[in-house]
N, C-alpha and C positions, 0 to 999 in steps of 0.2 A: 505623435509620441505617446499620447494617452492610449490610443488604440493598440499600439504595440505592447505596452505594459499590460493592458487588460488581456490581450491574446496570450501573452506569456503566462499570466496567472491561470487562465482557463486551461491551457495545455498542461501546466504543472498539476492542476487538480485532476484532470483527466488521466494523466500518467499515474498519479498516485492511486486512483481507483482501479486502473487496469492492473497494475503490479500487485495491489492488495488482493484483487480477485484471483490473480494467478497464484499468489502465495496460498490462499485458501484452497483452491481447487487442485493444485498440482504438488506443491511442496509438502504440505502437511496432511495429505490424504492417504496415509498409510497406517497400518495396524500398530506400529511402534509407538505412536503418540496416544497418550491418555486423552479422554474428552476435555479435561481441564487444560491440558497443554495445547490442544487444538484451538481452544478459545483464547488462551493467553498469548501464545507465541505469535500468531499473526497480528494481534493488536500491538505487540512490542515492535515487530518488524515494520508495520505501517507507520507507527509513531516515529521510529528512527528514519524512515524514508521521508516523512513530511519534514522533519528537521533538516535533512540533507538537501531537499529541494529548495527550501527557503533560501 
């Protein structure tokens, strides 16, 4: 049971990293976003994602 819980936590952490990277590389990589928004927006999305995954 402990191994299942540990594996689930590891997969959730990995998924958060993959989605966060995708957000940075693909969703906010256009000229319409200011440099400040490019830094702030992914942080907000990743924080919301982390809350959802828990």
